[in-house]
N, C-alpha and C positions, 0 to 999 in steps of 0.2 A: 504494500500500500504506500506508505511514506509520502503522502500527498503534501506534507509540509516539511519534507526533509531539509535540514539545515536552516530552517526559518526561525526567526526570533519573534515570539508572540507575547503580548501583555494582556492579561485578563484581570479586570477589576470585579469586585464582588465575587471573589473566587473561593470564599470560605465554604460554600455549600451550594446546593441546587444546580441551576443551569450553569453558573460560573465554574463550579468544581467539575461538573460533568464535561464541560467544554475543555477545561485545562487538561483533564485526563485524556480526552480524545486527541487533542492537539499533540500531547507528548507521545501518545502511541503512534501518531502519524509522522513523527520525526522532528517535531518542533522543540526548541528550548523555550520554556514557559516561565514568565515572571508573573507571579500571582499577588494580588493586593486584596486585603480584607481588613476589617476593623478590629476583630477580636483575635489577639495574638495566639492564644491556645488553640482555637479552632483553625486558624490559618496554619499553624504548625502541623496539625493533624492532616489538613488537606494537602499540604506539601508532601507529607510522607506518603499519602495515598497516590499522588501523581508520580512520585519517584525521583530518580536522580536527575532528570531533565528539568526539574522545577526549582524555583527560587522564590521564597516568600518575602514580601515587604509589607509590614502592617501600616495601616493608615486609613484615613477617611477622605473620600474623593471631594467632599465639600470643603476641605481644608487645602488651599493651594500649596501651603508649605509641605504637606504630606505628599502631594503630587510631585513637587520638585524633588523631594527625597527619593521617591520611586524612580523617577527618570534619571536621577544621578546614579542610582545603582545600576540601572539598565545601561547607561552610557559607559560606566566603568567596567561592567562585566561582559557586555555584548557589543556595544558600540553602535547599534542600530536596531530598528524595529521593522518587521515585515508585516505583522498583523496586530491590530489593536482591537480588542473586544471590550468596549466601554459598557459594561454590564451592570455595574453597581446601581442600586436603586431600591426603593421601598415605598410603602404607603400604608394607609389604614383607613377604615371606614369612618366617615364623619358626616352626618346629615348637614344640609345647608345651614339650618338654624343654629347649629352647634359649632360651626367652623370658627377657629380662633386664629389670630395672627401667628401664633407659635406653630400651629398645625400647618398653615400655609407655608411659612418660611422654612420649616423643617423638611417638608416634602420637596419644595422647589430647590432648596439648597443642595440636596443630594441628587435629585433626578435631572434637574435642568442645569444649575450652576456646575454641579459635579461633572456631568457629561461634557459640557462646554469646555471646561478647563482640562479635563482628562485628554480631550482631543487636541486642544490648542497647544498644550505644553508638550505633547508628543511630537509635534510637527518637525522640530529640528532633527529628531532621530528617525523619523519615518522615511524609509527608502522610497524613491520614486517607483510607482507601480504597486505600492503596497495596498493593503485592504483594511478598512475601518468598518467595524460592525457595531451598531448601537442597539441597545435593548429597548424596544418600544413595548407596546401592549395592545391587545384587542380593545382594551378600555378606551383607547384614543378614538376608536371607530364606532363604538356602541355605547348606549347609555346604561349606567349602572347606578342604582340608588345609593346615596350616601358615599359616593366615590368620586365626586366631581373634581376635587383638587388633584388627586392622583391622575385622573383621566386627562385633565388639562396639561399636567406636566409631561405626560407621554405624547400628547399631541404636539408639544414643542419639539420633542425628539424627532418626530416625522418631518417637521419643518426644517430642523437643522440639516437633515440629510439632503433635502431638496436644494438647499442653498449651498451646502459645503461641496457637493459634487461639482458645482461651477467654480468655486474658489480653488479647488484642488485638481481640476481637470488638467491644467498645464503640467502637473507633475504625474499624471496618470494614476493618481490615488483614487480608489473606488470607495464609496461610502454607501452602505446598505443598512436596513433596519430589520432586525428580527422581532416579530410581534407574536409572542406566545399567547395562547389562550390560558385557561386555568390549568396549571401544572402542579403536580404533587411535589412541592418543595417545602422546606421549613418556613419560608416566607409566606407562602400561600396559606399554610396551616395556621400560622400565627395571626391571620386576620380574624379567626374565630376566637371568641372569648370563653368558649366552653366546648366540651366534647359534643354536647347536643347540638350546638350551633354549627360545629364542624360537619357533623353528619347531615344537617339540613343543607349546608352549602354544597356539599358533595352531591347530594341527591338532586338539588335544583340545577346545579351546573351540568351534571351528566345528562339530565333530561333535556337541557337546552342545547346540547352539543350533538350534531348529527352522528358522530361516531360513538356517542353514548358513554363517554368516560373522560377522566382527566388525562392530560398528557404526562409524560415522564421527562425528567431533565435530559435524559440521553437522547430523546427524540428531538428536542430543541438543539442539543449539541451537534447532532448530525447536520442540521440545517446551517448552523454557524460554520461548521467545517466546509460546507459547500461554498459559502460566501467568502471564506478565508482563502480558499485554494484557487488554483488556476482554472479549475472547472467552471468558475463563474467569471472568467476574465472579461466578458462583455456585459456584465451585470453591474449597474451602479444606479443609485437613487431609488432602488427598489425596496418594497416592504414585503418581506416573506412571512406570511402567516403560518404559524405552527399551532393550530387551534382546533383541530378536529372538525372544522367547518363552522364553529360557533359564531364567528363574525361575518360569515358569508351568507347568512339567511335572514 
């Protein structure tokens, strides 16, 4: 296989879920992977799972100084980046009447500001012809009760990609968006406040998904691999839904 043989990849939000599954797949395909996550112990465990081709750097993408530190490690250890998976993000349910300034700022700081500066600060290291993948969401395309701030933040991600493909076209750098539907990750499960609510979420989501189930992190990771590899060499500005059809009906 080795579709990423000799490539240098950076994955943010790599502690668990889609980020970890992607880092593992990238490494198995020959890439050297730099993984960023906020929780040191969890990141250390994730790096061990990925193996000898992985290097962990703890930090928060909403903190520009942490991003500077990440890219200094990449510059020192590898000298360049071929693939950037700007995956870190998060959200929580909050009805319109209950939205606070803190909720808004926390969500946009990670999902929008964090994505913007994850990409911008990587540009000096990104090789011409490289690939950037941003994590969006089906929530940007469909309405979800009590999820408006998160949904708006992911709509911004889609707009970033449309603009950045023009900014980066002279360098041949591609930018695409992965938009997962409901996926069985720790982050998705954490949206529920109780076991009963989680069961209700899973039942309602499965019923609203043509394939009748949640996705797995590995299914999204395979889509990211496609966007990272030369197999997608003429694909840019695209939004690839990995959603079991949930946002297509």
